[in-house]
C-alpha positions in Angstrom: 1.4 31.1 8.5 0.2 27.9 7.7 2.3 27.4 4.4 5.3 28.6 6.4 5.0 25.8 8.6 3.9 23.4 5.5 7.1 25.0 3.8 9.5 24.4 6.8 8.4 20.8 7.1 9.6 20.1 3.6 13.1 22.2 3.9 13.1 19.7 7.1 12.4 16.9 5.2 14.5 17.6 1.9 17.5 17.8 5.3 16.9 14.5 7.0 16.6 12.8 3.0 20.0 14.1 2.7 21.7 12.8 6.2 20.2 9.8 5.2 22.1 9.3 2.0 25.3 10.1 3.7 25.0 8.2 7.6 26.3 4.3 7.4 22.5 3.1 7.1 23.0 3.6 4.2 26.4 2.4 3.0 25.6 -1.0 4.1 22.1 -0.7 2.0 22.8 -3.0 -1.4 20.5 -2.2 -3.9 18.4 -5.5 -5.7 20.3 -7.7 -3.0 19.2 -7.5 0.1 20.7 -9.6 2.8 17.8 -9.1 6.3 14.3 -7.6 6.6 16.2 -4.0 7.3 17.9 -3.7 4.1 14.9 -5.5 2.5 12.7 -2.4 3.7 15.5 0.1 3.7 13.5 2.2 0.2 10.1 2.2 2.1 11.4 3.1 5.7 13.5 5.9 4.0 11.0 7.5 2.2 8.5 7.6 4.9 11.0 8.8 7.3 11.1 11.7 4.5 7.3 11.7 4.7 7.2 12.1 8.5 4.8 8.9 9.0 8.2 7.1 11.1 9.0 8.2 14.4 11.5 5.0 14.9 15.1 3.7 15.3 16.7 0.8 14.2 19.0 0.2 17.1 20.5 -3.6 17.7 17.4 -5.6 15.7 14.8 -3.1 17.3 12.1 -0.7 16.7 12.1 2.3 19.4 10.1 5.8 18.8 12.5 8.2 18.8 11.3 11.2 21.1 12.5 14.4 18.0 10.7 12.4 15.7 7.8 11.8 17.2 7.5 15.7 17.7 8.3 16.2 14.2 4.9 13.4 13.1 3.0 15.0 15.8 3.8 18.5 13.6 3.2 17.8 10.7 -0.4 15.7 11.5 -1.4 18.5 13.4 -0.6 21.4 10.2 -2.5 18.5 7.5 -5.4 18.3 9.6 -5.8 21.9 9.5 -5.1 22.3 6.7 -7.8 19.6 5.1 -10.5 21.4 7.5 -9.3 25.1 5.7 -9.9 23.2 2.1 -12.8 21.3 2.6 -14.7 24.7 4.3 -13.4 26.4 1.6 -14.8 23.4 -1.0 -18.1 22.7 0.5 -19.3 25.7 2.6 -17.8 28.5 1.6 -17.4 28.1 -1.7 -14.1 29.9 -2.7 -12.4 26.5 -4.5 -15.8 25.8 -7.0 -14.6 23.2 -9.4 -16.6 22.6 -12.8 -19.0 19.9 -12.9 -20.6 18.0 -9.4 -19.0 14.5 -10.3 -14.9 16.8 -10.0 -16.1 18.5 -7.0 -17.4 14.7 -5.6 -14.0 13.1 -6.4 -12.7 16.1 -4.6 -14.3 15.2 -1.1 -14.0 11.7 -1.1 -10.4 12.2 -2.5 -9.4 14.7 0.5 -11.1 12.7 3.2 -10.4 9.7 2.6 -6.7 10.5 1.7 -7.0 12.5 5.9 -8.5 9.7 7.1 -5.8 7.3 5.9 -2.8 10.2 7.4 -4.4 10.5 10.9 -4.8 6.2 11.1 -1.1 6.2 10.5 0.0 8.2 13.5 -2.7 6.8 15.3 -1.1 3.6 14.9 2.6 4.3 14.6 3.1 2.0 17.9 1.3 -0.9 17.4 3.2 -1.0 13.7 6.1 -0.5 15.4 5.6 -3.4 17.3 4.0 -5.6 13.9 7.5 -4.6 12.2 10.0 -5.9 15.4 7.4 -9.4 15.1 7.8 -9.4 11.1 11.6 -8.7 11.5 12.3 -11.9 14.0 10.3 -14.0 12.2 11.8 -13.6 8.5 15.3 -13.3 10.2 14.8 -17.7 9.1 14.6 -16.4 5.8 18.0 -17.9 3.5 19.7 -15.3 1.8 17.9 -16.8 -1.7 14.6 -15.7 -0.3 16.0 -12.1 0.7 17.1 -11.6 -2.7 14.4 -12.6 -4.1 12.5 -10.6 -2.2 14.6 -7.3 -2.6 14.3 -7.2 -6.4 10.9 -7.2 -6.6 10.1 -4.8 -3.5 13.3 -2.0 -4.5 12.2 -1.9 -7.9 8.0 -1.2 -6.9 8.9 0.9 -3.9 11.7 3.7 -5.4 9.9 3.4 -9.0 6.4 4.0 -7.7 8.2 6.4 -5.6 9.7 8.7 -8.8 6.8 8.3 -10.8 4.7 10.2 -8.8 7.2 13.3 -8.0 7.3 12.5 -11.9 3.8 12.2 -12.3 2.5 15.6 -9.4 5.8 17.6 -11.2 3.9 17.5 -14.9 0.4 18.1 -12.6 2.2 21.6 -11.3 3.0 22.7 -14.7 -0.5 22.5 -16.0 -3.4 23.0 -13.4 -3.7 27.0 -11.5 -4.2 25.5 -8.6 -2.5 27.2 -5.3 1.0 25.9 -4.3 -0.4 25.3 -0.8 -3.5 23.0 -2.6 -0.7 21.9 -4.6 2.0 20.6 -1.7 -1.2 19.2 -0.3 -2.8 17.2 -2.7 1.1 15.7 -3.2 1.2 14.6 0.3 -2.3 13.1 -0.3 -0.3 11.1 -2.5 2.6 10.1 -1.0 1.6 9.2 2.4 -1.4 6.8 0.3 1.4 5.6 -1.6 3.8 4.3 0.7 1.2 3.2 3.5 0.0 1.0 1.2 3.7 -0.5 0.1 5.0 -0.8 3.0 1.5 -3.5 3.5 2.7 -4.9 0.8 6.2 -5.1 1.7 4.8 -6.7 5.1 2.6 -9.5 3.6 5.3 -10.3 0.5 7.7 -11.2 3.7 4.7 -13.8 5.4 4.2 -14.9 2.1 7.9 -15.9 1.9 7.8 -17.0 5.5 5.0 -19.3 5.0 7.1 -20.8 1.7 9.7 -21.7 3.7 7.6 -24.0 6.5 5.5 -25.7 3.0 9.3 -26.1 1.2 10.5 -27.6 4.5 7.7 -29.8 5.0 7.7 -30.8 1.1 11.1 -31.7 1.9 10.6 -33.6 4.8 7.8 -36.0 3.6 10.1 -36.0 0.3 13.0 -37.5 3.5 10.9 -39.8 5.2 9.5 -41.3 1.6 12.9 -42.2 0.1 13.8 -43.4 4.1 11.4 -45.9 3.8 12.4 -47.4 0.5 15.7 -49.2 2.3 15.0 -48.6 5.8 12.1 -51.1 6.7 13.5 -52.0 10.0 11.4 -51.2 13.2 14.4 -50.5 15.1 14.8 -47.4 12.2 11.7 -46.2 12.4 11.5 -46.0 16.4 14.7 -43.5 16.0 13.3 -42.0 13.6 9.7 -40.9 14.7 11.3 -38.6 18.4 13.1 -36.7 15.5 10.7 -36.1 13.1 8.0 -35.1 15.4 11.0 -32.6 17.0 10.8 -31.8 13.2 6.8 -31.9 12.9 6.4 -29.0 16.5 9.2 -26.7 15.0 7.6 -26.0 12.5 4.0 -26.2 13.5 5.1 -22.9 16.1 7.1 -21.2 13.3 3.8 -21.0 11.8 1.9 -20.0 14.2 3.7 -17.1 14.9 3.7 -16.2 11.8 0.0 -16.8 11.8 -0.3 -14.3 14.7 1.5 -12.1 12.9 -1.1 -12.0 10.3 -3.7 -11.4 12.3 -2.0 -8.5 14.2 -1.0 -7.0 10.4 -4.8 -7.3 9.6 -6.2 -5.3 12.3 -3.1 -2.4 12.2 -3.9 -2.1 8.5 -7.1 -2.9 8.3 -8.5 0.4 8.2 -5.9 2.1 6.0 -6.7 -0.8 3.5 -10.1 -0.4 3.2 -10.0 3.5 3.0 -7.5 2.9 0.3 -9.8 0.2 -1.6 -13.1 2.5 -1.3 -9.9 5.3 -2.7 -9.4 3.4 -5.8 -12.4 2.3 -6.2 -14.0 5.7 -6.5 -11.1 7.3 -8.4 -11.1 4.7 -11.3 -14.8 5.5 -11.5 -14.7 9.0 -11.2 -12.1 9.3 -14.0 -12.8 6.7 -16.8 -15.6 9.0 -16.3 -13.8 12.1 -16.8 -11.9 10.3 -19.8 -15.4 9.5 -21.5 -16.1 13.4 -21.3 -13.3 14.8 -22.2 -12.6 12.7 -24.7 -13.6 14.7 -27.4 -14.5 18.4 -26.4 -10.8 18.5 -24.1 -8.9 17.1 -27.2 -8.3 20.5 -28.9 -8.8 22.8 -26.2 -6.9 24.3 -23.5 -7.1 21.9 -20.8 -6.1 19.5 -23.8 -3.0 18.6 -21.5 -5.4 16.9 -18.7 -6.3 13.7 -20.5 -3.1 12.3 -20.5 -3.0 13.0 -16.5 -6.4 10.7 -16.6 -4.5 7.9 -18.1 -1.3 7.6 -16.4 -3.8 7.6 -13.1 -5.7 5.3 -13.9 -2.7 3.2 -15.6 -1.4 3.9 -11.9 -4.5 3.2 -9.8 -5.4 -0.1 -11.6 -1.1 -1.5 -11.4 -1.2 0.2 -7.1 -4.1 -2.5 -6.5 -3.3 -5.0 -9.3 -0.9 -5.5 -6.8 -1.9 -5.4 -3.4 -4.5 -8.5 -4.7 -2.1 -10.3 -5.9 0.7 -10.1 -2.7 -2.8 -10.8 -0.8 -4.0 -13.7 -3.4 -0.3 -15.2 -3.4 -0.2 -15.1 0.4 -3.3 -17.0 1.3 -2.5 -19.4 -1.2 1.0 -20.4 0.7 -0.3 -20.2 3.9 -2.8 -22.6 3.1 -0.7 -25.2 0.9 0.4 -27.5 2.7 0.3 -27.1 7.1 -3.1 -25.2 7.6 -4.8 -28.0 6.0 -3.3 -30.6 7.0 -1.6 -29.6 10.1 -3.7 -26.4 11.7 -6.8 -26.3 9.4 -6.8 -22.5 9.8 -7.2 -20.0 7.0 -4.7 -17.6 7.0 -6.3 -14.8 5.1 -5.5 -11.0 4.2 -8.4 -9.0 5.2 -10.0 -5.6 6.1 -12.6 -5.7 8.5 -14.0 -9.0 7.6 -13.2 -8.1 3.7 -11.0 -11.0 1.4 -7.8 -9.2 -0.1 -7.2 -11.4 -3.1 -8.2 -12.1 -6.6 -12.4 -12.4 -6.0 -11.8 -8.6 -4.6 -10.5 -7.4 -8.0 -12.8 -8.8 -10.2 -15.8 -7.7 -7.6 -14.0 -3.6 -7.9 -14.0 -4.8 -12.0 -17.2 -5.7 -12.3 -18.9 -2.2 -9.9 -16.5 0.1 -11.4 -17.8 -1.3 -15.3 -21.4 -0.4 -14.0 -20.8 2.2 -11.9 -19.1 3.8 -15.1 -22.0 3.0 -17.7 -24.5 4.3 -15.1 -22.8 7.7 -15.6 -22.1 7.4 -19.1 -26.1 7.2 -18.9 -26.4 10.5 -17.6 -24.1 12.2 -19.8 -25.9 10.9 -22.9 -29.4 12.4 -21.5 -27.9 15.7 -20.8 -26.5 15.5 -24.7 -30.4 14.4 -25.6 -32.3 17.5 -23.0 -30.1 20.0 -23.8 -30.9 19.2 -27.9 -34.4 18.6 -27.1 -34.4 22.7 -25.4 -32.2 23.7 -28.4 -34.5 22.7 -30.9 -37.4 24.0 -29.0 -35.9 27.1 -29.3 -35.3 27.5 -32.4 
């Protein structure tokens, strides 16, 4: 019954994808040459809609939750939660699913629990996330066409390549493992949901960063213009005439900055739990997979499980690139927000965070440091295990 429900959902999502290709919105989509927020985010929105986690319709630049899509999202999340509970029960209670080692069992528990948490959080935040996207759309109207084109080259390439990379990786994983089809589909779906929500957060950060940069550029140009004018116009009447214009310009820029700052706070609130779970999952996955690579480096190269080694390397590379991109986007956004306006006029910090955890280059350094520490601890367990086995063999002999 459960398997039939998931297969029906997949078929339904496939038909939705085919309809999206034929719709007018697809015809208006310009690949790597976006002209507005809607065309910029269209690949990400399309992939989220295929997964059933985008219950919105965009009418006249307004996001609205539709009843049919919300019902579909509810059905998918219910089926998802039921299957996850059954899977965790099989792993930890009934023992129907048994992994070779304790670290593998811990890694699978971490992956399924955190992935399920991200999926449920995504469903709960559907309403607030709609208001966030609406706010970002309205703020981004001030961006120049050149800014949209620069953003689209990075965002479209990242979203499209990442999505199809995950599909290719899962097809390879499907061909070399002996898991049941439902467990494969479930694992595949978790990977896609986590990836799409991370990319949606990163895309929003990039758009807000571009908005901050636009303000900084305007301030820089305004300052240069004032300095140049003062060199040639030193009359008192000129300065009295220019002063109201400058004040109006600064007030307008200050208002824009306040709106973007409020949107950053909204972004941090809505994505904080999901982003925190992603960071914990990435940290755990990198630590365990480094351990698995070291453990199976020699033993599995000539065994029937040698195909797992490329999967480990590919997955490690994917996780490293993803967390690096998230950290880079948030760190760049913080630098742009603090470059001119916050320090000179408002003196307020605009940092992208998750429940107080600042997402920047410092976090990436801390993650690398802790992964190295825990990997060394796990390696010590491997060495200790081998020494104990050798001693037992010698005693028997």
